C-alpha positions in Angstrom: -71.2 -1.3 36.2 -68.6 0.5 38.3 -67.2 -2.8 39.5 -67.0 -4.1 35.9 -65.2 -1.0 34.7 -62.7 -1.3 37.6 -62.2 -5.0 36.7 -61.5 -4.2 33.1 -59.1 -1.5 34.0 -57.2 -3.9 36.2 -57.1 -6.5 33.5 -55.8 -4.0 30.9 -52.9 -3.2 33.2 -51.7 -6.8 33.3 -48.6 -7.1 31.2 -48.4 -9.9 28.6 -45.1 -11.8 28.6 -44.0 -11.7 24.9 -41.9 -14.8 25.5 -45.1 -16.7 26.3 -47.3 -15.4 23.5 -47.8 -18.1 20.8 -49.9 -18.6 17.7 -52.1 -21.7 17.8 -53.3 -23.1 14.5 -56.6 -24.8 13.9 -58.5 -26.3 10.9 -61.2 -23.9 9.9 -64.9 -25.0 10.0 -64.9 -24.9 6.2 -61.9 -27.4 6.3 -60.2 -25.4 3.5 -57.6 -23.5 5.5 -55.8 -23.2 8.8 -56.7 -20.3 11.1 -54.6 -18.7 13.8 -55.5 -17.8 17.4 -53.1 -15.9 19.7 -52.6 -17.5 23.1 -50.4 -16.8 26.1 -49.0 -20.0 27.6 -48.9 -20.1 31.4 -46.3 -22.9 31.7 -42.6 -22.2 31.9 -40.9 -25.5 31.2 -40.7 -27.1 27.7 -42.8 -30.1 28.9 -45.4 -27.9 30.5 -45.7 -25.8 27.4 -46.1 -28.9 25.2 -48.9 -30.2 27.5 -50.6 -26.8 27.5 -50.4 -26.4 23.8 -51.7 -29.9 23.2 -54.6 -29.2 25.5 -55.5 -26.2 23.3 -55.1 -28.2 20.1 -57.3 -31.1 21.4 -59.9 -29.0 23.1 -63.3 -30.6 24.0 -65.8 -32.3 21.7 -68.6 -30.3 23.3 -67.1 -26.9 22.2 -68.8 -25.0 19.5 -66.0 -22.9 17.9 -65.2 -21.0 14.7 -62.6 -23.7 14.0 -62.2 -27.5 14.5 -60.0 -28.8 17.3 -58.7 -32.4 17.3 -61.4 -33.6 19.7 -64.2 -32.4 17.4 -62.6 -34.6 14.7 -62.4 -37.7 16.9 -58.7 -37.4 17.6 -56.9 -37.7 20.9 -53.2 -37.6 21.9 -52.1 -41.0 23.3 -48.5 -40.2 24.0 -45.7 -37.7 23.3 -42.0 -37.5 24.0 -39.1 -35.3 22.9 -35.7 -36.6 21.8 -33.0 -34.1 20.8 -35.4 -31.5 19.6 -37.7 -34.0 17.8 -41.2 -34.3 19.3 -42.9 -37.6 18.6 -46.7 -37.3 18.9 -48.8 -40.4 18.9 -52.4 -39.9 18.0 -55.5 -42.1 18.1 -56.8 -43.9 15.1 -59.4 -41.2 14.5 -56.6 -39.5 12.6 -57.0 -42.2 9.9 -60.5 -40.9 9.1 -59.3 -37.6 7.9 -59.6 -36.8 4.2 -56.4 -36.0 2.2 -56.9 -32.3 2.4 -58.0 -32.4 6.1 -55.0 -34.5 7.0 -52.4 -32.1 5.4 -54.0 -29.0 7.0 -54.3 -30.7 10.4 -50.7 -31.7 10.1 -49.7 -28.1 9.3 -51.6 -26.8 12.3 -50.0 -29.3 14.7 -46.4 -28.7 13.4 -46.6 -24.9 13.2 -48.1 -24.7 16.7 -45.7 -27.0 18.5 -42.5 -26.0 16.8 -42.8 -22.5 18.3 -41.9 -24.0 21.7 -38.2 -23.7 22.5 -36.5 -27.1 22.3 -39.0 -28.5 19.7 -37.5 -28.3 16.3 -39.5 -30.9 14.5 -42.6 -33.0 15.0 -43.2 -36.6 14.0 -46.8 -37.9 14.0 -47.5 -41.5 14.6 -51.0 -43.2 14.7 -51.5 -45.8 17.4 -47.8 -46.3 17.4 -47.4 -46.7 13.6 -45.5 -44.3 11.3 -47.6 -41.8 9.3 -47.7 -42.2 5.5 -49.2 -39.7 3.1 -51.8 -40.4 0.4 -49.0 -41.5 -2.0 -47.9 -44.0 0.7 -44.7 -42.1 1.3 -43.3 -42.0 4.9 -44.0 -38.5 6.3 -41.4 -38.6 9.1 -40.1 -35.5 10.9 -41.6 -32.2 9.9 -40.6 -28.6 10.6 -42.7 -25.4 10.2 -40.6 -24.5 7.1 -42.3 -27.3 5.2 -45.6 -25.5 5.4 -44.2 -22.2 4.1 -44.1 -20.0 7.2 -43.7 -16.7 5.2 -40.4 -15.8 6.8 -41.8 -15.0 10.2 -44.5 -12.6 9.0 -48.1 -12.8 10.4 -49.9 -15.8 8.9 -53.6 -15.5 8.1 -54.6 -18.8 6.5 -53.2 -22.0 4.9 -54.8 -23.6 1.9 -54.0 -26.7 -0.2 -51.9 -26.6 -3.4 -51.4 -29.3 -6.0 -48.1 -28.4 -7.7 -46.6 -30.0 -10.7 -42.8 -29.6 -10.5 -40.1 -30.7 -12.8 -36.8 -32.1 -11.5 -33.8 -33.7 -13.2 -33.5 -37.3 -14.2 -30.4 -39.3 -13.1 -28.4 -38.4 -16.2 -29.1 -34.7 -15.8 -30.3 -34.3 -19.4 -34.0 -34.6 -19.0 -36.9 -33.5 -16.7 -39.3 -35.8 -14.7 -42.7 -34.6 -13.5 -43.3 -34.7 -9.8 -46.7 -34.0 -8.2 -46.6 -32.4 -4.8 -49.6 -31.7 -2.6 -48.9 -29.3 0.3 -50.4 -26.7 2.6 -49.2 -23.2 1.9 -49.7 -19.7 3.3 -52.1 -17.7 1.1 -50.0 -14.6 1.6 -47.5 -16.2 -0.8 -48.2 -16.2 -4.6 -48.3 -19.7 -6.1 -45.6 -18.6 -8.6 -43.2 -17.9 -5.7 -44.2 -21.1 -4.0 -43.2 -23.1 -7.1 -39.8 -21.5 -7.4 -39.2 -22.0 -3.6 -40.0 -25.7 -3.9 -37.7 -26.1 -6.9 -34.8 -24.5 -4.9 -35.6 -26.8 -2.0 -35.3 -29.7 -4.4 -37.0 -33.1 -4.4 -38.4 -34.5 -1.2 -37.4 -37.7 0.5 -40.3 -39.5 -1.0 -38.7 -39.3 -4.5 -35.1 -39.4 -3.4 -32.9 -41.4 -5.8 -35.5 -41.1 -8.5 -35.4 -37.4 -9.4 -32.7 -34.9 -8.7 -32.3 -31.1 -8.0 -31.8 -28.6 -10.7 -31.0 -25.3 -8.9 -28.2 -24.4 -6.6 -29.7 -24.5 -3.1 -28.0 -21.2 -2.2 -30.1 -19.4 -4.8 -32.3 -16.7 -3.2 -35.5 -15.3 -4.7 -35.4 -11.5 -5.1 -38.9 -11.3 -6.5 -41.5 -13.2 -8.5 -44.4 -11.5 -10.2 -46.8 -12.3 -13.0 -48.2 -9.7 -15.4 -50.2 -10.4 -18.6 -49.3 -14.1 -18.4 -45.6 -13.5 -18.1 -43.9 -14.6 -14.9 -40.8 -12.5 -14.1 -38.5 -14.5 -11.8 -35.7 -12.4 -10.3 -33.0 -14.5 -8.5 -29.7 -13.6 -6.9 -26.3 -14.5 -8.6 -26.0 -17.8 -6.7 -28.3 -19.1 -9.5 -25.4 -18.7 -12.0 -23.3 -21.3 -10.1 -24.4 -24.8 -10.9 -23.3 -27.4 -8.4 -25.2 -30.3 -9.9 -24.5 -32.4 -13.0 -27.4 -31.2 -15.0 -27.6 -29.4 -18.4 -28.5 -25.7 -18.8 -31.7 -26.9 -20.6 -32.7 -28.9 -17.5 -32.2 -26.0 -15.1 -34.0 -23.4 -17.2 -36.9 -25.5 -18.2 -37.4 -27.0 -14.7 -38.4 -23.4 -13.8 -40.3 -22.6 -17.0 -42.2 -25.9 -17.2 -43.1 -25.9 -13.5 -44.5 -22.3 -13.6 -46.3 -23.0 -16.9 -48.4 -25.6 -15.0 -50.1 -22.8 -13.2 -53.1 -21.3 -15.0 -51.8 -17.8 -14.6 -48.5 -18.3 -16.4 -47.9 -18.7 -20.2 -44.3 -17.5 -20.4 -41.3 -16.9 -18.1 -38.5 -14.4 -18.0 -35.5 -14.8 -15.7 -33.2 -12.1 -14.4 -30.3 -11.9 -11.9 -30.7 -9.1 -9.4 -33.0 -7.4 -11.8 -30.5 -7.6 -14.7 -31.5 -9.3 -18.0 -28.3 -8.5 -19.9 -26.3 -11.6 -19.1 -26.5 -15.3 -20.1 -26.9 -18.6 -18.3 -24.0 -20.9 -18.8 -23.2 -19.0 -22.0 -26.3 -20.6 -23.7 -29.5 -18.8 -22.7 -29.9 -15.0 -22.7 -31.8 -13.6 -19.8 -33.5 -11.3 -22.2 -35.3 -14.4 -23.6 -39.0 -14.9 -22.7 -39.3 -18.7 -22.4 -42.2 -20.9 -23.2 -42.9 -24.5 -22.0 -40.7 -27.2 -23.5 -42.1 -30.7 -23.2 -39.5 -32.2 -25.5 -37.1 -32.3 -22.5 -39.6 -34.2 -20.3 -38.9 -37.9 -19.8 -40.2 -40.6 -17.5 -38.7 -42.9 -14.9 -37.2 -46.1 -16.2 
C-alpha cells in the first residue's frame, strides 16, 4: 500500500504539457451522439501526432469501451497524407456500411479530432481511394471543425443529428426555396441559434448555383432565445446592410420560415443590438412579430 501511495504521488507531480492535450471524439455506444475523451499526445511532429491520433481513433476490435472506435465498426485507415493543410484520409470500405446518422457522426468525430493538430486545417475522407458522397449524393470534400458547430471553443459534451429545413433565395432574389440539411451539431447550442447560424453561412456547395444566400455574411448573432413560442433573434447592425440582390421579403422570411420549421417556434421577432425601434430596408418594423409566409416559397425550375 505504501508503494502504491508513493507511485500515485509521483504520478500526480508529473506536469501535463497543455500544448499536447487534445480532445478525441468517438461515436457513443448508443450511436446517437459524439463523446469526448481528453488525451495527451506524446509525439511532437505533425506527422507523428496524426499517426498517434489515428491510432486512438481506430483502436482495437477487441476493446470493450463506453464508445465505438473505428475498428469496432469494421473501418481501418488505408492511407493518409497532408497537402497544404488539407489531410486526405483514405478509409476501408467498411465505412460504406455505416447508416446515414452513423456516417455523419463518425465524420464529425474524425474531423474535430484531427483538425486540432497544428498544420491540419481540413480533412477530406476517401473510401478505397474514391471520393466520399453524402446520402443525397453530394460530394463531401474538405471539411473543417466549424462545419460541425464547435461552440466557439467552449467545452463540447455531445453531438447529435439535426434535420433542418432552411429557406434560401431563388436566382431572381424574389422568392424562397426550401433546402433540407442533415448535420451533426453540439447539443450545447439551441436549435434556433443553429438555424440562424446556418442561414448566415449560406447555402452549401451541394446546392451552389441553385439557391442563393439571403443574409449579409458579416452578420453576427447577439442572442437567440425562444419563449412562449416566440423566437427573439437579436443581430448586430451588419444585418441592415444587404450585399445580395434579394428583396426585403426574402431576407426576413428566410429567417422566419426556417425557424418556424422547428416545433418550438410559432412566431419570430427580430432586433438589432436589442433595439426594436428601427426598420429593415424601410419596409419592415422590428417591432413586428412575424409569422410563417409560404406565399413567398417557390420551387426550382
